mmCIF file of the N, C-alpha and C atoms, coordinates in Angstrom:
data_MODEL
# 
_entry.id   MODEL 
# 
loop_
_atom_site.group_PDB 
_atom_site.id 
_atom_site.type_symbol 
_atom_site.label_atom_id 
_atom_site.label_alt_id 
_atom_site.label_comp_id 
_atom_site.label_asym_id 
_atom_site.label_entity_id 
_atom_site.label_seq_id 
_atom_site.pdbx_PDB_ins_code 
_atom_site.Cartn_x 
_atom_site.Cartn_y 
_atom_site.Cartn_z 
_atom_site.occupancy 
_atom_site.B_iso_or_equiv 
_atom_site.pdbx_formal_charge 
_atom_site.auth_seq_id 
_atom_site.auth_comp_id 
_atom_site.auth_asym_id 
_atom_site.auth_atom_id 
_atom_site.pdbx_PDB_model_num 
ATOM 1   N N  . MET A 1 1  ? -5.268  17.586 -0.406  1.00 0.00 ? 1  MET A N  1 
ATOM 2   C CA . MET A 1 1  ? -4.120  16.506 0.046   1.00 0.00 ? 1  MET A CA 1 
ATOM 3   C C  . MET A 1 1  ? -2.797  17.066 0.791   1.00 0.00 ? 1  MET A C  1 
ATOM 4   N N  . PRO A 1 2  ? -2.276  16.392 1.787   1.00 0.00 ? 2  PRO A N  1 
ATOM 5   C CA . PRO A 1 2  ? -1.099  16.751 2.294   1.00 0.00 ? 2  PRO A CA 1 
ATOM 6   C C  . PRO A 1 2  ? 0.096   17.226 1.174   1.00 0.00 ? 2  PRO A C  1 
ATOM 7   N N  . THR A 1 3  ? 1.020   17.977 1.345   1.00 0.00 ? 3  THR A N  1 
ATOM 8   C CA . THR A 1 3  ? 2.272   18.274 0.896   1.00 0.00 ? 3  THR A CA 1 
ATOM 9   C C  . THR A 1 3  ? 3.237   17.744 1.694   1.00 0.00 ? 3  THR A C  1 
ATOM 10  N N  . TYR A 1 4  ? 4.070   16.938 0.980   1.00 0.00 ? 4  TYR A N  1 
ATOM 11  C CA . TYR A 1 4  ? 5.342   16.264 1.802   1.00 0.00 ? 4  TYR A CA 1 
ATOM 12  C C  . TYR A 1 4  ? 7.113   17.056 1.148   1.00 0.00 ? 4  TYR A C  1 
ATOM 13  N N  . GLU A 1 5  ? 7.616   17.360 2.338   1.00 0.00 ? 5  GLU A N  1 
ATOM 14  C CA . GLU A 1 5  ? 9.141   17.561 1.590   1.00 0.00 ? 5  GLU A CA 1 
ATOM 15  C C  . GLU A 1 5  ? 9.771   16.954 1.875   1.00 0.00 ? 5  GLU A C  1 
ATOM 16  N N  . TYR A 1 6  ? 10.736  16.653 0.874   1.00 0.00 ? 6  TYR A N  1 
ATOM 17  C CA . TYR A 1 6  ? 12.076  15.689 0.873   1.00 0.00 ? 6  TYR A CA 1 
ATOM 18  C C  . TYR A 1 6  ? 13.290  16.523 0.588   1.00 0.00 ? 6  TYR A C  1 
ATOM 19  N N  . ILE A 1 7  ? 14.152  15.315 1.401   1.00 0.00 ? 7  ILE A N  1 
ATOM 20  C CA . ILE A 1 7  ? 15.776  16.203 0.653   1.00 0.00 ? 7  ILE A CA 1 
ATOM 21  C C  . ILE A 1 7  ? 16.116  14.702 0.828   1.00 0.00 ? 7  ILE A C  1 
ATOM 22  N N  . CYS A 1 8  ? 17.153  14.869 -0.694  1.00 0.00 ? 8  CYS A N  1 
ATOM 23  C CA . CYS A 1 8  ? 17.881  13.751 -1.399  1.00 0.00 ? 8  CYS A CA 1 
ATOM 24  C C  . CYS A 1 8  ? 19.169  13.497 -0.503  1.00 0.00 ? 8  CYS A C  1 
ATOM 25  N N  . ASP A 1 9  ? 19.484  12.227 0.419   1.00 0.00 ? 9  ASP A N  1 
ATOM 26  C CA . ASP A 1 9  ? 21.324  11.921 0.714   1.00 0.00 ? 9  ASP A CA 1 
ATOM 27  C C  . ASP A 1 9  ? 21.919  12.660 0.184   1.00 0.00 ? 9  ASP A C  1 
ATOM 28  N N  . ALA A 1 10 ? 21.922  11.825 -0.957  1.00 0.00 ? 10 ALA A N  1 
ATOM 29  C CA . ALA A 1 10 ? 23.113  11.607 -2.496  1.00 0.00 ? 10 ALA A CA 1 
ATOM 30  C C  . ALA A 1 10 ? 23.497  13.046 -3.217  1.00 0.00 ? 10 ALA A C  1 
ATOM 31  N N  . CYS A 1 11 ? 22.371  13.785 -3.185  1.00 0.00 ? 11 CYS A N  1 
ATOM 32  C CA . CYS A 1 11 ? 22.647  14.474 -4.291  1.00 0.00 ? 11 CYS A CA 1 
ATOM 33  C C  . CYS A 1 11 ? 22.203  16.470 -3.175  1.00 0.00 ? 11 CYS A C  1 
ATOM 34  N N  . GLN A 1 12 ? 21.599  16.031 -2.076  1.00 0.00 ? 12 GLN A N  1 
ATOM 35  C CA . GLN A 1 12 ? 21.078  17.227 -1.257  1.00 0.00 ? 12 GLN A CA 1 
ATOM 36  C C  . GLN A 1 12 ? 19.882  18.141 -2.015  1.00 0.00 ? 12 GLN A C  1 
ATOM 37  N N  . HIS A 1 13 ? 19.199  17.643 -3.371  1.00 0.00 ? 13 HIS A N  1 
ATOM 38  C CA . HIS A 1 13 ? 18.059  18.166 -3.786  1.00 0.00 ? 13 HIS A CA 1 
ATOM 39  C C  . HIS A 1 13 ? 16.651  18.111 -2.878  1.00 0.00 ? 13 HIS A C  1 
ATOM 40  N N  . LYS A 1 14 ? 16.375  19.148 -2.630  1.00 0.00 ? 14 LYS A N  1 
ATOM 41  C CA . LYS A 1 14 ? 14.895  19.823 -1.584  1.00 0.00 ? 14 LYS A CA 1 
ATOM 42  C C  . LYS A 1 14 ? 13.887  19.309 -2.878  1.00 0.00 ? 14 LYS A C  1 
ATOM 43  N N  . PHE A 1 15 ? 12.600  18.699 -2.369  1.00 0.00 ? 15 PHE A N  1 
ATOM 44  C CA . PHE A 1 15 ? 11.897  18.915 -3.157  1.00 0.00 ? 15 PHE A CA 1 
ATOM 45  C C  . PHE A 1 15 ? 10.248  18.414 -2.510  1.00 0.00 ? 15 PHE A C  1 
ATOM 46  N N  . SER A 1 16 ? 9.416   18.412 -3.191  1.00 0.00 ? 16 SER A N  1 
ATOM 47  C CA . SER A 1 16 ? 7.649   18.111 -2.394  1.00 0.00 ? 16 SER A CA 1 
ATOM 48  C C  . SER A 1 16 ? 7.141   17.767 -3.123  1.00 0.00 ? 16 SER A C  1 
ATOM 49  N N  . LEU A 1 17 ? 6.012   16.791 -2.885  1.00 0.00 ? 17 LEU A N  1 
ATOM 50  C CA . LEU A 1 17 ? 5.292   15.977 -3.703  1.00 0.00 ? 17 LEU A CA 1 
ATOM 51  C C  . LEU A 1 17 ? 3.826   16.349 -2.733  1.00 0.00 ? 17 LEU A C  1 
ATOM 52  N N  . ILE A 1 18 ? 2.967   16.120 -3.353  1.00 0.00 ? 18 ILE A N  1 
ATOM 53  C CA . ILE A 1 18 ? 1.400   16.505 -2.805  1.00 0.00 ? 18 ILE A CA 1 
ATOM 54  C C  . ILE A 1 18 ? 0.774   15.131 -3.159  1.00 0.00 ? 18 ILE A C  1 
ATOM 55  N N  . ARG A 1 19 ? 0.672   14.082 -1.990  1.00 0.00 ? 19 ARG A N  1 
ATOM 56  C CA . ARG A 1 19 ? 0.047   12.763 -2.395  1.00 0.00 ? 19 ARG A CA 1 
ATOM 57  C C  . ARG A 1 19 ? -0.565  13.130 -1.147  1.00 0.00 ? 19 ARG A C  1 
ATOM 58  N N  . SER A 1 20 ? -1.694  11.923 -1.177  1.00 0.00 ? 20 SER A N  1 
ATOM 59  C CA . SER A 1 20 ? -2.844  11.388 -0.164  1.00 0.00 ? 20 SER A CA 1 
ATOM 60  C C  . SER A 1 20 ? -1.923  10.627 0.887   1.00 0.00 ? 20 SER A C  1 
ATOM 61  N N  . ILE A 1 21 ? -2.505  10.757 2.036   1.00 0.00 ? 21 ILE A N  1 
ATOM 62  C CA . ILE A 1 21 ? -1.887  9.555  3.194   1.00 0.00 ? 21 ILE A CA 1 
ATOM 63  C C  . ILE A 1 21 ? -1.565  8.133  2.865   1.00 0.00 ? 21 ILE A C  1 
ATOM 64  N N  . ALA A 1 22 ? -2.488  7.771  2.294   1.00 0.00 ? 22 ALA A N  1 
ATOM 65  C CA . ALA A 1 22 ? -2.379  6.397  1.610   1.00 0.00 ? 22 ALA A CA 1 
ATOM 66  C C  . ALA A 1 22 ? -1.214  6.064  0.693   1.00 0.00 ? 22 ALA A C  1 
ATOM 67  N N  . GLU A 1 23 ? -1.179  7.178  -0.066  1.00 0.00 ? 23 GLU A N  1 
ATOM 68  C CA . GLU A 1 23 ? 0.410   6.903  -0.867  1.00 0.00 ? 23 GLU A CA 1 
ATOM 69  C C  . GLU A 1 23 ? 1.400   7.304  -0.208  1.00 0.00 ? 23 GLU A C  1 
ATOM 70  N N  . HIS A 1 24 ? 1.386   8.138  0.776   1.00 0.00 ? 24 HIS A N  1 
ATOM 71  C CA . HIS A 1 24 ? 2.496   8.072  1.573   1.00 0.00 ? 24 HIS A CA 1 
ATOM 72  C C  . HIS A 1 24 ? 3.305   7.132  2.417   1.00 0.00 ? 24 HIS A C  1 
ATOM 73  N N  . ASP A 1 25 ? 1.516   6.403  2.504   1.00 0.00 ? 25 ASP A N  1 
ATOM 74  C CA . ASP A 1 25 ? 2.400   5.005  3.736   1.00 0.00 ? 25 ASP A CA 1 
ATOM 75  C C  . ASP A 1 25 ? 3.152   4.162  2.918   1.00 0.00 ? 25 ASP A C  1 
ATOM 76  N N  . ARG A 1 26 ? 2.185   4.049  1.277   1.00 0.00 ? 26 ARG A N  1 
ATOM 77  C CA . ARG A 1 26 ? 2.560   2.746  1.117   1.00 0.00 ? 26 ARG A CA 1 
ATOM 78  C C  . ARG A 1 26 ? 3.674   2.443  -0.056  1.00 0.00 ? 26 ARG A C  1 
ATOM 79  N N  . GLU A 1 27 ? 3.709   3.915  -0.756  1.00 0.00 ? 27 GLU A N  1 
ATOM 80  C CA . GLU A 1 27 ? 5.048   3.733  -2.033  1.00 0.00 ? 27 GLU A CA 1 
ATOM 81  C C  . GLU A 1 27 ? 6.275   4.972  -1.377  1.00 0.00 ? 27 GLU A C  1 
ATOM 82  N N  . LYS A 1 28 ? 7.422   4.207  -1.630  1.00 0.00 ? 28 LYS A N  1 
ATOM 83  C CA . LYS A 1 28 ? 8.664   4.689  -1.664  1.00 0.00 ? 28 LYS A CA 1 
ATOM 84  C C  . LYS A 1 28 ? 8.988   6.315  -2.713  1.00 0.00 ? 28 LYS A C  1 
ATOM 85  N N  . VAL A 1 29 ? 9.632   7.134  -2.072  1.00 0.00 ? 29 VAL A N  1 
ATOM 86  C CA . VAL A 1 29 ? 10.091  8.202  -2.832  1.00 0.00 ? 29 VAL A CA 1 
ATOM 87  C C  . VAL A 1 29 ? 11.371  7.995  -3.231  1.00 0.00 ? 29 VAL A C  1 
ATOM 88  N N  . SER A 1 30 ? 11.497  8.470  -4.479  1.00 0.00 ? 30 SER A N  1 
ATOM 89  C CA . SER A 1 30 ? 12.989  8.282  -4.773  1.00 0.00 ? 30 SER A CA 1 
ATOM 90  C C  . SER A 1 30 ? 13.193  9.829  -5.363  1.00 0.00 ? 30 SER A C  1 
ATOM 91  N N  . CYS A 1 31 ? 14.305  10.483 -5.785  1.00 0.00 ? 31 CYS A N  1 
ATOM 92  C CA . CYS A 1 31 ? 14.518  11.900 -6.213  1.00 0.00 ? 31 CYS A CA 1 
ATOM 93  C C  . CYS A 1 31 ? 14.511  12.064 -7.550  1.00 0.00 ? 31 CYS A C  1 
ATOM 94  N N  . PRO A 1 32 ? 13.817  12.868 -7.563  1.00 0.00 ? 32 PRO A N  1 
ATOM 95  C CA . PRO A 1 32 ? 13.488  13.503 -8.980  1.00 0.00 ? 32 PRO A CA 1 
ATOM 96  C C  . PRO A 1 32 ? 14.706  13.604 -9.661  1.00 0.00 ? 32 PRO A C  1 
ATOM 97  N N  . LYS A 1 33 ? 15.975  14.329 -9.080  1.00 0.00 ? 33 LYS A N  1 
ATOM 98  C CA . LYS A 1 33 ? 17.010  15.082 -9.755  1.00 0.00 ? 33 LYS A CA 1 
ATOM 99  C C  . LYS A 1 33 ? 17.924  13.558 -10.360 1.00 0.00 ? 33 LYS A C  1 
ATOM 100 N N  . CYS A 1 34 ? 18.361  13.187 -9.057  1.00 0.00 ? 34 CYS A N  1 
ATOM 101 C CA . CYS A 1 34 ? 19.097  11.793 -9.758  1.00 0.00 ? 34 CYS A CA 1 
ATOM 102 C C  . CYS A 1 34 ? 18.708  10.233 -9.303  1.00 0.00 ? 34 CYS A C  1 
ATOM 103 N N  . LYS A 1 35 ? 17.209  10.190 -9.091  1.00 0.00 ? 35 LYS A N  1 
ATOM 104 C CA . LYS A 1 35 ? 16.786  8.588  -9.012  1.00 0.00 ? 35 LYS A CA 1 
ATOM 105 C C  . LYS A 1 35 ? 17.236  8.126  -7.840  1.00 0.00 ? 35 LYS A C  1 
ATOM 106 N N  . GLY A 1 36 ? 17.914  8.912  -7.122  1.00 0.00 ? 36 GLY A N  1 
ATOM 107 C CA . GLY A 1 36 ? 17.963  7.986  -5.802  1.00 0.00 ? 36 GLY A CA 1 
ATOM 108 C C  . GLY A 1 36 ? 17.129  7.222  -4.901  1.00 0.00 ? 36 GLY A C  1 
ATOM 109 N N  . LYS A 1 37 ? 17.685  6.587  -4.351  1.00 0.00 ? 37 LYS A N  1 
ATOM 110 C CA . LYS A 1 37 ? 16.643  6.139  -3.489  1.00 0.00 ? 37 LYS A CA 1 
ATOM 111 C C  . LYS A 1 37 ? 16.342  6.243  -1.455  1.00 0.00 ? 37 LYS A C  1 
ATOM 112 N N  . LYS A 1 38 ? 17.874  6.703  -1.348  1.00 0.00 ? 38 LYS A N  1 
ATOM 113 C CA . LYS A 1 38 ? 17.814  7.595  0.118   1.00 0.00 ? 38 LYS A CA 1 
ATOM 114 C C  . LYS A 1 38 ? 17.035  9.249  -0.005  1.00 0.00 ? 38 LYS A C  1 
ATOM 115 N N  . VAL A 1 39 ? 16.208  9.055  0.583   1.00 0.00 ? 39 VAL A N  1 
ATOM 116 C CA . VAL A 1 39 ? 15.502  10.218 0.747   1.00 0.00 ? 39 VAL A CA 1 
ATOM 117 C C  . VAL A 1 39 ? 14.782  10.611 1.944   1.00 0.00 ? 39 VAL A C  1 
ATOM 118 N N  . LYS A 1 40 ? 14.744  11.560 2.823   1.00 0.00 ? 40 LYS A N  1 
ATOM 119 C CA . LYS A 1 40 ? 14.309  11.606 4.264   1.00 0.00 ? 40 LYS A CA 1 
ATOM 120 C C  . LYS A 1 40 ? 13.236  12.725 4.094   1.00 0.00 ? 40 LYS A C  1 
ATOM 121 N N  . GLN A 1 41 ? 12.177  12.889 4.533   1.00 0.00 ? 41 GLN A N  1 
ATOM 122 C CA . GLN A 1 41 ? 10.978  13.469 4.755   1.00 0.00 ? 41 GLN A CA 1 
ATOM 123 C C  . GLN A 1 41 ? 11.611  14.516 5.828   1.00 0.00 ? 41 GLN A C  1 
ATOM 124 N N  . THR A 1 42 ? 11.516  15.725 5.302   1.00 0.00 ? 42 THR A N  1 
ATOM 125 C CA . THR A 1 42 ? 11.766  17.058 6.027   1.00 0.00 ? 42 THR A CA 1 
ATOM 126 C C  . THR A 1 42 ? 10.072  17.682 7.033   1.00 0.00 ? 42 THR A C  1 
ATOM 127 N N  . LEU A 1 43 ? 11.176  18.414 7.969   1.00 0.00 ? 43 LEU A N  1 
ATOM 128 C CA . LEU A 1 43 ? 9.336   18.699 8.582   1.00 0.00 ? 43 LEU A CA 1 
ATOM 129 C C  . LEU A 1 43 ? 9.340   20.372 7.339   1.00 0.00 ? 43 LEU A C  1 
ATOM 130 N N  . SER A 1 44 ? 8.198   20.616 7.474   1.00 0.00 ? 44 SER A N  1 
ATOM 131 C CA . SER A 1 44 ? 7.881   21.494 6.550   1.00 0.00 ? 44 SER A CA 1 
ATOM 132 C C  . SER A 1 44 ? 6.306   22.982 7.516   1.00 0.00 ? 44 SER A C  1 
ATOM 133 N N  . LEU A 1 45 ? 5.867   23.750 6.781   1.00 0.00 ? 45 LEU A N  1 
ATOM 134 C CA . LEU A 1 45 ? 5.089   24.658 7.143   1.00 0.00 ? 45 LEU A CA 1 
ATOM 135 C C  . LEU A 1 45 ? 3.661   23.872 6.905   1.00 0.00 ? 45 LEU A C  1 
ATOM 136 N N  . PHE A 1 46 ? 2.526   24.321 7.761   1.00 0.00 ? 46 PHE A N  1 
ATOM 137 C CA . PHE A 1 46 ? 1.378   23.614 7.254   1.00 0.00 ? 46 PHE A CA 1 
ATOM 138 C C  . PHE A 1 46 ? 0.790   25.170 6.961   1.00 0.00 ? 46 PHE A C  1 
ATOM 139 N N  . THR A 1 47 ? 0.107   24.529 5.749   1.00 0.00 ? 47 THR A N  1 
ATOM 140 C CA . THR A 1 47 ? -0.593  25.630 4.997   1.00 0.00 ? 47 THR A CA 1 
ATOM 141 C C  . THR A 1 47 ? -2.114  25.173 4.256   1.00 0.00 ? 47 THR A C  1 
ATOM 142 N N  . ALA A 1 48 ? -2.612  26.197 4.348   1.00 0.00 ? 48 ALA A N  1 
ATOM 143 C CA . ALA A 1 48 ? -4.370  25.889 4.369   1.00 0.00 ? 48 ALA A CA 1 
ATOM 144 C C  . ALA A 1 48 ? -4.712  26.512 3.079   1.00 0.00 ? 48 ALA A C  1 
ATOM 145 N N  . LYS A 1 49 ? -5.455  26.023 2.054   1.00 0.00 ? 49 LYS A N  1 
ATOM 146 C CA . LYS A 1 49 ? -6.053  26.791 0.913   1.00 0.00 ? 49 LYS A CA 1 
ATOM 147 C C  . LYS A 1 49 ? -7.221  26.651 1.097   1.00 0.00 ? 49 LYS A C  1 
ATOM 148 N N  . THR A 1 50 ? -7.729  27.789 0.965   1.00 0.00 ? 50 THR A N  1 
ATOM 149 C CA . THR A 1 50 ? -9.085  28.596 1.253   1.00 0.00 ? 50 THR A CA 1 
ATOM 150 C C  . THR A 1 50 ? -9.714  29.301 -0.119  1.00 0.00 ? 50 THR A C  1 
ATOM 151 N N  . ASN A 1 51 ? -10.835 29.321 -0.335  1.00 0.00 ? 51 ASN A N  1 
ATOM 152 C CA . ASN A 1 51 ? -11.783 29.854 -1.007  1.00 0.00 ? 51 ASN A CA 1 
ATOM 153 C C  . ASN A 1 51 ? -11.984 31.333 -0.937  1.00 0.00 ? 51 ASN A C  1 
ATOM 154 N N  . ARG A 1 52 ? -11.772 31.674 0.247   1.00 0.00 ? 52 ARG A N  1 
ATOM 155 C CA . ARG A 1 52 ? -12.088 33.457 0.689   1.00 0.00 ? 52 ARG A CA 1 
ATOM 156 C C  . ARG A 1 52 ? -10.731 33.542 0.277   1.00 0.00 ? 52 ARG A C  1 
ATOM 157 N N  . LYS A 1 53 ? -11.026 35.091 0.203   1.00 0.00 ? 53 LYS A N  1 
ATOM 158 C CA . LYS A 1 53 ? -10.205 36.279 -0.211  1.00 0.00 ? 53 LYS A CA 1 
ATOM 159 C C  . LYS A 1 53 ? -9.920  37.102 0.566   1.00 0.00 ? 53 LYS A C  1 
ATOM 160 N N  . SER A 1 54 ? -9.032  37.455 1.596   1.00 0.00 ? 54 SER A N  1 
ATOM 161 C CA . SER A 1 54 ? -8.833  38.340 3.062   1.00 0.00 ? 54 SER A CA 1 
ATOM 162 C C  . SER A 1 54 ? -8.247  39.601 2.282   1.00 0.00 ? 54 SER A C  1 
# 
């Protein structure tokens, strides 16, 4: 599942959520710190989790 990163406009708290694409498309996000609804998605780096050890 993808990891989405957000920033709250009210308190400037940065947080990330692991959500399915369907959840991301249908559910609104609120800030876990202040419960604010004005949250913006930010750009994040792509990471892949594998079973191989390098």
